[in-house]
Every structure is written in structure tokens, then in C-alpha cells.
N, C-alpha and C positions, 0 to 999 in steps of 0.2 A: 574522516582523515582525507588530507589532501593529496593529489597524486603527484609523484615526483616526476618533473618533465625530463629527467635524464635517465629514467627507466623506460625502455620501450615496452608497449603492452605486448602481453603474449599472443601470438596468432592463433586464431581459433581452429580447432582441429575440424577437419571436414570428415564427417563420417564416410563410411565405405558405402558408395552407392553400387549396388549390383549391376553389373553390366548386363545391357540388353543382349539377349541371346542373338547371335549373328544369324541372320537369315541364310537358309541354304541356296544352292544354285537355282537360278530363275528356271522354271519349268518351260520347256519348248515342245512344241507339237511335233517337231522332227523325232523326239524320243518316240513317240507313238508309232511313226513310220517305221523307224528302225526296228523296234518289237515286233511289228507286223512281219516286216521282210523275214526276220530271223525265225518267227514262228511258222511262216510258209515254208522255209528251207528245212527246218526240222521236220514239219509234217512230211515233206518230201522223201526225206530219208527214212523216216521211222515207216512209212507206208509204201514205200518203193518195193516192186516186186523183182528187182533186180539183186538178189542175194545168193545167186548160184555161185558154186564152186568149180573149179577147172579140173577136168579129168583127161585122160589120155584115150584116143579112140579105141585103143585096145581094151581097156576097161570098160568103156561105153559098150563096145560090141560083145563082150562075154557075159557081163553082168546085167545088161539093162535090154539091149536091142535083141538078142537071141532068145532070152528068156520070155520075151513078150510083154515087157513091163514098160514100153514106151507108149505113150498117147499120141505125141506129135513132136516134130522136130522144126524149128524156125532158125533160118540161116539169113545173116545180113552183114554187109561190110562193116568192118572194124578196123581202122587204120589200114595197115597192107595186108591183112589176113582176112579170113572169113570165120566169124562166129556162130557156132551152131548151138542153139539154146535146146536143152533137153527136158521136155515135161513128161512126168511119169504118172501112170494111172493112179487115181486116189486110192483105189483098195490095195494098190501095192506099196503104198508109202508107208505101212506098218511094218514092213519087212525090215528085220535088223540091220540089213545091209546098207539101208538108207538113213540110219541114224547120224552117221558121220558127215552127211551132205546136207541135212535139212537143217537150216537156219531159223532160230526162235526171235530173231530180232523184228520180225514183221508181226509182232502180237499173236503170234502161234499160227498165222496165216500161211498155208502153203499153195497158195494159187499160182505162184509164178514157177519158173524154171528151177529145176533142182541142180542140175549141174551143166556144164557147156565143155565143148571141145573146139580147137581150133582147126583151119583146114587152109590149104593155100589158095584155092578158088572155089567157085560155085561147081565148075565141072568136076574137079576133085571129089567133092563132098558126093556128087551123086554116083560117080563111078565107085567110091569106097562103099556106100550104102548098097548099090547093087551087087557088088561082089561080096559083101556079109550076107546078103538075103537071097543067093542064088538057088538055095534049096527050098525057099519060101515061095508059094504060088504068087504070081503077080498082084492079083487083087488082094492080098494080104500083106504086102510089102509096105513099108513106111518110108516115104520120101520126104526129103526137107522142103518146107514152105519158104517162098522167097519174100523177105521183108526189104522194104526201101529204106530203113535207117541205115545211115551212113557212119556215125561214129556216136560214142558216148556223150562227147562234148555236144554235138548237135541235138541229141535227144535230151541232154539236161537243159540246153539253151531253151529249147521249144516247150519243155514241160516245166520249167521253174522260173527261168529269167522272163520270159514274154508274159505270162500270167501275172507274176508279181508288179511287172511294169504296168500292166493293164489295170491291176487293182489299185496301184499307188495313184494313176493318172485319175480314175473314178473317183477315189476317196478326197483327192484335192480338190477335185470339181465340185464335189458335193459339200465339202466344208466351205469353200468360198461362197456358195450359194446360199447355205445356211448363215453365214457369218455376215451376209450382205456386202460383199466386195473384199478387197484388199484391206485387211485390219494390222494392227501391229501388236507387238508383244506377245507372241505366243501363238498365233493361229486363230482362225475365226470360228471354230467350234466352240471356244471357250469365250467368245465374245458375244455370242447369241443372245445372252441375256443382259449384254450390256444397252445403254441408252443410245437411241440414234439420234438425239438432239445435235442441233448444229449450233455452235457457241460463236457468238459475235461478241468481241472484246476490242480492246484498243488496236489490235493488230488486224482485225477484220471488222472495221466499223462500219455500220450502215449509213449510207448517204442521205437516206430520206428523213425529211425533218417535219415539222409541223407546218411549214411553210408549204409544204407540197400536198397538204391535206385541207381541202376547201369543202364548205357547205356542211361541216359537222361541228359547230361551235360548241355547243352544249357537251358532247361528247369528247371534244378535243379539251375542253375545261376540266372534265373529270380525269382523263388520263395525265394531262400535265399536272394535277395536282398529286398523282401516283408518283410521277417523275420528283416532284419535290419533295415527298416523303423520302424516297432513297438518297437525294442529296443533302436535304436538312431535317434528319430524323428528330434531333433534339428540339426543333422550333415546335413539335407536336407533342413529344413525349414529355416536355417540361410541363405542360399544361394536364397532365395525367392521361392525354389520349394514347390509343394504340393504333400502330399502323395496319391498316387493312390487309387481310392475307391474299385477297384475291378479287379479280373484277371480271365479269363476263359480258362480253360483247354480244349483243344480239341485234339481229337485223336481217333484211332479206338480202338475197345474193347480189353481188355488185355493188353494195352500198358503201364500202371501203373499210369493212373491219380488219382484214389483213393490213390494209395499207396503214391504217393507223396504228397498229402493232408494230410495223416497220418504223413509224414515226416514233414511236416510244423508245424503240431501240437505238435510233440515231440521236436522240435528245437526251437519254437517261445517262449515258457515260459510264454505264456498268454492264458487267456481264449479262448477255441476253441469250437465253437458251430457246431455239424455236424449234418445234417439230409438230406433227401432224396427229390427230387422234389414232388414224391407222397404222401409225409407226409402233404402237404397243400391241397390236394384232398379229398373233403368229399362229402357225399350225400346230406348234408344239405347247404342250400343256406347262403353265407355269412361267413362260417367257414373258408375258406382259407383265404381271406382277413383279417379275425380277428386273425389268427395264425400268418400271416406276421407282423401284428401289433405287436403282442405280442413278437414275435422274436426279432424284432428291439429295442423294449423297454427293453427287457433283455440284449440285447447286448450293449445299451448305458448305462446301470447301470454297465457292466463289462469292459467297455472300458479302455484300447486299447485291442481289442480281434479280433477274426478272425472267420467268419461265413463261412462255406462251406455246399454248397447245391450241393449234387451229383444227376446226371441225371436232369439237371435243364429244359431239354426239356419237363418234363412232365407238367410244368406250363408255359414254355417261349415259346409255339408254336405261330406263326404268328397269329395275330388276323384278323378276318374277312374271314379266310379260310373255316369255318366250320359254315354256316348259318343255320344249321337245328336247332339250340338251340336258335337262335335270339339274341336279345341285352342283354338277361339275362343270358349268358353263365357263369357258375361259374367259369370256367377255366380262361376266359377273366378277370373276376371281380378280381381274385386273382392275375394276371399277372399286372394289372393296379395298384393294392396296392403296388406290387413288385417295379414297376417302380416309383411311388412316394416316396416310403420309401428309395430308393437307391438315389435318387435325392433331398431327403429332409433333411438329416443330413449334418451338416457342414464338411467342408474338414479336419478341425482338430479334428475331434471327435475320431479319431484313431480306426475305424471299418473298416476292410478291408474284402471283399467278394470274396472268392474263388469259382467258379462254375465248374462242369465237365459235358460235354456232348460228345457224339460221333456221333452227327446229328446236326452239327451246321447250316445246310442249312434250318432246319425247324424253328429255332429261330427268334423271332419278331427283326426287324431292330431297334426298340427303346430301346431294350435291350442291343444290341450289341454296341450303339454308346459310344464315349469318354465321360466321366462323370459319367458312369455306370460301364461298363467295360472296363478300360482304356487300359487294355493289354489282348490280345489274344495269350495265348502259345500254340503253336502246339506240339503235343506229337505224333510223328510219330513212325511207327515201327522202331527197332533198327537197325543199319548197322552193319558190319561186326565186328568192334571194340566193339559197343554196346552190341552184342549178345554175344562177349567173356566176357566183364564184368559182364553180367547177368549169364551167365553159372558159373563164378567163384564164385558169390555169392551163387547160389543154390547148388553147388557141396560142400559147406563148410560142411554141416551136414551129407554127404553121404561118406560111406568109399569106395574111389575109388582106383582103381590099378594104378601104375606108368604110364601105357601107357595111360592112359585117358589125352586127351589134349583139353582143352578148345577153343583153336583157331581152332583145326581141326573140332569140333563139331558146333562152330559157322558158319564156311564155309559150312557145310552140311545143314544147316538150314537156307536158305535165305527166308526171309518174315516172319519169326517166331516172334511174339510177346512175351513179357514178361511171360504172362500167360502160353503160349505154350510151352516156355522153361523150367518153373517151372514143367509143367506136363510131358515133356520129362524126366527130372530129377527123379521125383517120380516114372514114370513107370519103368525107367532102374532099380531102386533100387529094385522095386517089382518084376521084371524080375529076377534079380540076386537072390533074396531070394527064388523065386519059383525053381530055379535051384541049391539052396543048397550051393551057392558060398559065401566065405568069404568077398569077395570085388567086387565091380561093374566094370566090364571091358568096353571095347570098343564096343564089340560084343553086350552087353546089350543096350547100348546106341543106337546102329544102329538099333536093333530090336524095342526098344521103339520109335525112330523116325519113322519107318515104322507103328508102331500101330497108332501114333498120326495122321500120314498123311493118311493112308489108312483104318484104322479100324482094328478090331480083325481078325486075321488069322483064316478062316473056315476049320480047318483040316478035319472035318467029311462031308464036303458037296461034295457029289457025283455027278459029271458031266459025260455025256456019253463021250466016245472017239471021236464021230464026233463033239461035242460041243467043246471038248478040242483042237482039231484041228482047229477049226475056230477061237478060242481066240487065239491060237498060231500064226497062219497068221496075225491076226488083230494087235497083239502087235508088230509082226515083221515089219508090214507095217509102224507102228509109228517109229520104231528104223531106218528104212532104211531112211525115209525121214528126220529124225532128223540128220542122220549122213552125208548126202550127199547134205543138203542145208546149205548155207554159213551163213545166218542169222538166222537159227533155232538155238534153245537151244539144245546141244547134250545130247542125252539120256545116262545116266550112269547106269540105272538099268532097266531091264525089267524082269516082273514077270507074270505067269498065275496062281498063287495060289490065289484061292478066299479070298477076303476080305471084311469086311464092310458088309453092308445090301445086295446089289445086284451087286457088282463089282466082275466080273469073272477073271478079269485079270487088270494089271495097269502097267503104264511106268513112270519113274521117271526122271527128268531131273534136270540140275543145271543151272538155268538162270543166266546171267551176271547182277550184281545189277546196274540198269539205271532208269532213270526218264523219258527219252525222247526216242520215238521210230518212226522210219521212216516206209515209205510204203513198203519198201523192207523187213524190220524186220517182220512186221505185216502179209504179205502175206506168207513169209516162215513159220510163225508159224501157219498159217491156213492149209497150204499143210501139215506140220507136223501133225497137228490134222486130217485131211482128209485122212492120211496113212492107217488108219486101214479099213475104209470102201472101199478104193480103192483095198486094197489087197484082201480083200473078192471077190469082183467083178472080178479081174482080175483071181484069182485061181479057184474060185468054179463057176463062172459065175452067182452068186446069191448073194444077200444081206441078212443080219439079223438085229434084232433089237438092236443088240450089240453097234451100234455107236449113239445111241441115246444122250449120253452127248457130245459127239463130235460135233453133228450137232448143238446142242444147243449154245456150245461155239462159234462155226463159225458163225452162223446166228447173235448171239449178236453182235460179233465183226466187221461183215460186216455192219451192220446197223449203229454201232458206227462210223466206217470209212466214210460212206456216209453222215450221218445226223449230226455228231457232230464234226468230225475232218476236214471236208472240203476235203477229199482225192478222190472224185469223180469229173472229168472234166465236165460231163454232168450237174450234180447238181450245182456244183460250190463252192466257198469259203464261204459256208454258213454253221451254226450251229443252230441248232435246240434243244439244250441241255436245259432243264427246271428242275433244281434240286428243285427250291422252287415252283413249280407248279404254276407260274405266269399266265400261259395261261389256268389255271382252267378246265384242261381236254379236252380243245379244241386244235385241230391241228393248229399250227401256219403256214400252208401252205395250198395250193388248193388242189383240188381233183387230178389235172393234176399232180402237183407235187409229191403228194403221189404215184401215178402210176410209175412216173420217178424213185422215190426212189426205188419202188419194182423191177423196171426192173434193175436198176443199182446193187443192192443186188445180184439178181439172175445171172447177169451177171459176177459179180465178184466171186461168189461162182462157178459158171460154170468154168471159167477160171482157178480157183485153182483146181478144179476136174481134169480138163485136162492136167495141169502141173505136178500134182502129179501122174496121170495115166502113163505119158510119164517117169517119173522119175522111178517109180517101174518096168515098162516094161523093161527099160534098165538094171536094176540092178535085175532082175528076179532070177538070179543064187544065189545071196547073200541072196534074200528074202527066198529061199528054203532052204538053209543051215541054216539060222538063225532060221526059224521056227521050223526045224527038232531038232535043238539042244535046243531050248526052249522046244519042247514036251518031250526031253530026261531029261533035267535038271530042267526044270520049272522056274529056276531064272538063269538070265544072268546079269554079271557085264560088266564094261567098258572093262576089259582085254579080256573077252569073245568076245565082239564085234569087239576088234582090231584083234583078232586071225581069226575071220571069215570074216571081212570086209577090215581089213588092217588099218594102222592109217587114220584118218580124214583128208581129203584133204584140210585143212584149217589151217591157222596158229594162229587164234584166241584162247586164252586160256580161260578156264573157271575161273570163280573167286575163286573156290576151288583152282585151280592151282596157280593162281597168290598169294593168301594168304597164303597159306601153304606151297609154294615152292615145290610142289609134282608134279607127273605126272598124278594124277588121279586114280592111282591104289589102292587106298585105300579102294575100295568098298563103296564110299560113298552114303549115302542116303539123298535125298533133296525132297523139295516139288515140286509141278507143277505137279500132278498127272494128267494122262489121264484115267479116271476111264472108264471101259468099262462093260455095264451089263444093264439089262432092269430096267428103273427106278432108276439109279443111281444118286446121287445127285453131284451137281457141287462141284470140291474141291475148297479149298483156294488155292491161288496162288499169288506168288508175282508178276506175271505178270497175272492182272485180267483184262479180255477183256473190262469189263465195265468201268475200271478206268485207261486207258492207258492216259498218257500224262496229267493227271489231277494234 
């Protein structure tokens, strides 16, 4: 049947859709304040002792004073009159004549005055009482006690208004502290479970981009792909792939994890939630889990978006390691909620989590599994090329001279992280400004590197000639051992100028950048470190406390070789390395093995000492010349070492020589200090004895 075009179709009837119930008035914290004030005022009236009734003086005299029922009288100024409160003895209150005076509004309590009467003045009260008790002995007469109360209004003001105001002020202070400052929408106590994440969107865009991140090419490529996921999700989902849920940035402090996250925020053009792991931790039970729930609720409303949790190890520590808090550990509850939320939302929700930590070994294994953090991006300390790129970024705002070369600076700073390179550039600018220079030259950068590595130069530190001589021979011992041992890092600068807190001298070397170390390289490095102590023993026949830091480094390295790297024949190819504390403070070996380990360590250090003694004894003439030259000049460079000791008898070149194509005569400064001094701290080094081969 054809439809008639002249007939309009009937409109469909829209079914009745039940209206949503209207929400009531929005809750306001001031309702709580008002309820507290009213409650306090009601309690003041309920428990008030001022429930007495007025009587005439004649009634008071005949019915209470003369029969001996009065316990005490209290008189005080009340407006233009004097009010006298009458307190009746407790054993007389049961008399029927007091029934009409006693008030029950005080929950049956009768501790206050029963009645009161008025008088014209205090003198009139005294004269009336004396006249009424003229036939009573003076020691038995009852006189009125004078009170300082002025009026009922003042009394009510000081007993009600002032305490209420103080309580309200304290309440507001506590609520603001609990809520983390000024909050909106109903007071801070109800916002304590809200997320503290800072939202960066189109209105508050981050200015950092990937152009500001240098030396992290592999990590930058990984996070750039994450940004591309959010911008073009169908490019990947059309092929059946799933957008990764999270990426964990792992690296040493100062390597640029947070900077990389800021660059992601600046490039992604999507909402970016940034917060620290400690923002979830609170003294109140359940607050951390509540903040996690609120964070993901906000993220779902803003999807697609990125959540960045800095220092995630604050809440992501392995569960069950700390049993002191029992099963109700707030940190574990927060972690459990985070695990549920990360695995609870769908894979197509467009929420990606970035987290950063420099302690991945303490994180819970459930947090690291795929499905939560699908990618672990390692951000290591930059290599030569990476350091050169980082120097170029930080040199842009600095007025530098033409001789400053980022390539040379990168070769002189092995093991430096991005934060340390930024500190070197800033220190160089400050040093040049202190010297009233127009531009920052290479010498300023070398001085800045010295300061970052060794600390502030102590020009006013006075040491005795004998101590200076000991320090000179000590540092010369390091230099000789490093110069004539094939696998040791060649020392390129020796100084006896005091630096830092307690370092009386230091030696710098340029280690070759590598990741694997053989037994010969480690033992040669231990011999070089032992050179200072051996030189003191050979020259002076006695030792000093200056080798404390050297001995600490040697001992740690020796124990690592025996117990971690399996470099002892007697102990065998075993490793007792326990970064995650799985053994729970218990030794994973017997007492007999423990004695064997101690014996092997002592044997290893003893052989190093004998080998170093033999070397320095053979090179005693060079040791004397180098020490005397050091006493004279205080600072010796590689060229000075070549003049005194001759060319180094080995063909291997330093990383500086290979990268810069020089001869090492540039007076380079590098890390790898051997601090010497009582109580000196262990320096940072690209060859850290605790992390060799890791």
C-alpha cells in the first residue's frame, strides 16, 4: 500500500521519562560550625548554675539566715544594684520550704545558689547582715564574699562567646591543615580524600618540549610513541594492538625522568595529571586509597589523558616487608587500591600512567607486571654523545667564549648526570661573574667541574708543613700506581689543595667508559687506591688516618668481588647479592662460609698491598720527585706527570683522547676522585665499586 503524500504521518508519542530527582541544597561546612555553636550555647544554658530565684531580704533573714541554713553568701555588682547569691547547706535542701526555690532544669544538680536578693551597695549588705546577726557570736556570723563579676552580660560573654570563638578558630585551622590549604566547594575536611594531582590542560600548558630534553634519545623515542598513541589511537587499534596502560621511568637521580615527563605533558596536548607518590600518604586511615580512587575518577572524566606519579616508590614498596604495622598498613592499602585501579579500567579508556623512580628494586612485583606498567624505560646516565647534547642545551643561555667546546667538556665529565651538567654550567657562569669576565671561558668550566666533584676550595685552611708533606706523598702514591699499572685509570690531575669538608687532597682520573670489568681491572684499581697508604708506610714508616676513604672503597670492592661477582676460587661461583632484601636480614650462608669470605677478603687486600708496595719500592725515585714537585706547585697535571715519570708505558688511550682526538694535554678535569682526609665522604664515580658490572 502506497503512502498518501497529502496525509502527514502521525508524530510518535514520546514515552514519559521519569524526571531525575532534584538534588537537595549543597552541603556547606558552615552548617557544621552553626550546629557546634548552637550546641555549645544550649549546653551552657543547660548546665548553667545560675538558676536561682529572687526573694526579699526579710524572707531571706527569717527563713534562711536566722535558722542557720546558709552555707555562704556571694555578692557582686549587677547593673546599678548589688546581687547577693545565697547558697544553702546540702543537708537543709530537703526541707519542704525550699521546694518552691529549687530548679530542676540543671538535670537535678543543686550545686549553685538557691535564691538571691538585691541591695543598694556593698556597705548596705554588710550593715544589714550585721544587724540581723547581732545576737549571734562574731565567729559564727556569715558575711558576704565579694566577687569581681560586673554584670550578667560580661559573665555570659566570657563564659560563652570567648570559648566558642576560640573553638571555631581552632576548628577552622585544623580543617585547613587537614585539607591541604584553601579548598573549594564545602570546606577542607570533606576534601581530605580528594586527589592532590595538579592538572595541566590547555589553560595551563607546560612549556617544556622534547627539544629541551637532550641525551635521552631511546627513552624519548619510547615516550614519543606514547604521545602518538593518544593523538592517533586508531592507527594502532586498527591493527589489533592495544594502547599500553603504563610506562615506568627508571634511572639514577638527576638523569632527567621528571624533565622527560614534563616534555610529554608539553607535547601530548591532552590533560596531564602530575603528582608525587607522597601525596597519597596521610596520617589518617583510608585517605591514600580514597585519593587514588578520586584521581582515577577525575582521569576517566578527562580521558584521553596522562597520569604522572613521581617517586612512585613512596607507595609502591613491596608488600609484606614491614610487618611492624600489621595487616592494616596504610601504605599497603594505598598500593592495593592503585593496583586495582590500574587493572580496573578498560584498555580503550585512553588513560596512560607514567611513573618515575630511582629505586626499582624496592617496588612490588605486582606493580611491575605487564598490564599495569607494560613498559619499563631505562634512563641511564648519558654517554659521551649524550653529555655533549646536554651541554649544548645548557650552554644556550650562557655567554661563552669561542674556545668553549661542548665535546671537550663532555669528555672531561664521565659519569655526570644531566642535573650535574646543569650545575657545572651554572657554577661556571657564577665563577666568571665573580672574576668580572665578559664571557665564560674554558678555565671557568674546569674550575666549576673541580668544585662540583671535590667541593669548595678551602684557601684559608692552614695545615702544618708535616701534614702537607704526608698528603703530598699520599697523592703521589696514587699517581705512581695509576701511571704504571696497565688496567688502572690514568690519573690526569693531582692536587693537595684542601677541598670540601675534610678532604686534604685529591686525585682525578679519566676512566674509560665501559660496562664490564675483569678481575685484572678491578685489582689494578684497588692497587691504585691503596697507593696512598703504601706510600706513607714506605716513606715515613708510619701510617695516618688520611686513607680512610681509600680503605672503605677497597673493602667494599673486595667483598663485592668475593660475594657478588664470584671472583674467588675458594668461595666459588656463587653470588649472595640481595637487592630486594629477600633474605630478610638473614645471611644466606653458614658461619663457616662467612669465615671463609672474611678470610678471602683479607687475603685479597693483603695481596693488593704487597703488589702495591713492590711497585712503589721500584718506582721510589719517581715517587720522591713527584711528591717534591707537588709540595712546590700543589697542583700537577698530566703534562707534569709526563715530564717527571715519562710517557705512560701502555698503548691504551683514555676516552678523552679518543673522543677529542687530543693528547690529554688540555689539563682536563674528570670525576673519580680519591678523597683523602679524616671523615671524607665517598665520592661519586663512574666506576662505583658497589655497582660494577650491574
